[in-house]
C-alpha positions, 0 to 999 in steps of 0.5 A: 215639021210637026210640033212635039209636046211632052206632058206629065200628069200626076194624081194622088187618089184615095181609091185603092189600086184595084179600083183605079185599075178597073176604071182605067182599063174600062176605056169605053166607060170613060165618057161617063166620067170624063166630060171632055171625052164625048165618045169612044168607039171600039175599032179593034177588040183586044188580043189578050186578057189584059187588053193588049191590041185593043184600039179605041177611037176617042172623040174629044171636045176640048175646053177651048171648044176645039174638037179632035179625034185620035185612036189609041192602041193598047201596046203593052200592059203590066197588070196593076202597074203600067199601060202603054198606048200608041196614038194616031189621028189628030194626036200622034205619039205614045203614052204611059200610065203608071199606077202605084200604092201611096205610102199613106194609103190610096193610089198614085197615077202618073201619065206621060203623053209624048205626042206630035200634032200632024195638022199643018195649022197646029204646027204653023201656030205652035210657037205662039200657041204652045201655051194655049195647047198646054193650058188646054191639056192641063184642063183636060187632064185635071178633069181626067183625074177628078173623073178617075177618082170618082169612077174608082170610088175615091177622091182626088187629093192632088194633081200636078200637070207639067209640060216639058219644053223642047230642048229640056233634059228628058224632052220626048223621052218616055220616063222610066218604069219606076215612076217620075213623081216630081211632087211628094205623095 
């Protein structure tokens, strides 16, 4: 049996929405600003102008020192609003970026990551290692937010990483398209 994880990361940036979108959709440039992502390979080019159909192989060196590789396919895009991805490899599941304007100026970005670990040892140790995997994810995604802000010409003003526990309401259900912000902007 695989271990399931449900992570939410929420960011507030001073950057405008268009700049954030440009940085988010330039996936091959992510290693320049996200230090844990060591390499991105283009496995398949997009089949649409919005990027749908593109597949990227991501090479990550996590803060704990563990390396993993996973591929993401851009499954659906609603320009300037949403990007849905499907993941395979060392991390299997799906993710969703939501981008919206902050009422006070700047941009909110939310990322939901509903994934399973296919490696036997990760599943074996999941009951005791879940806190370490969650800590690792939080460090990765906090750095992602800082890098995204910088790449989009802004500053990260807040970040909130949450891990839903198995059995919690909404666990392993993709949040609605309207957003799921748990903290005020």
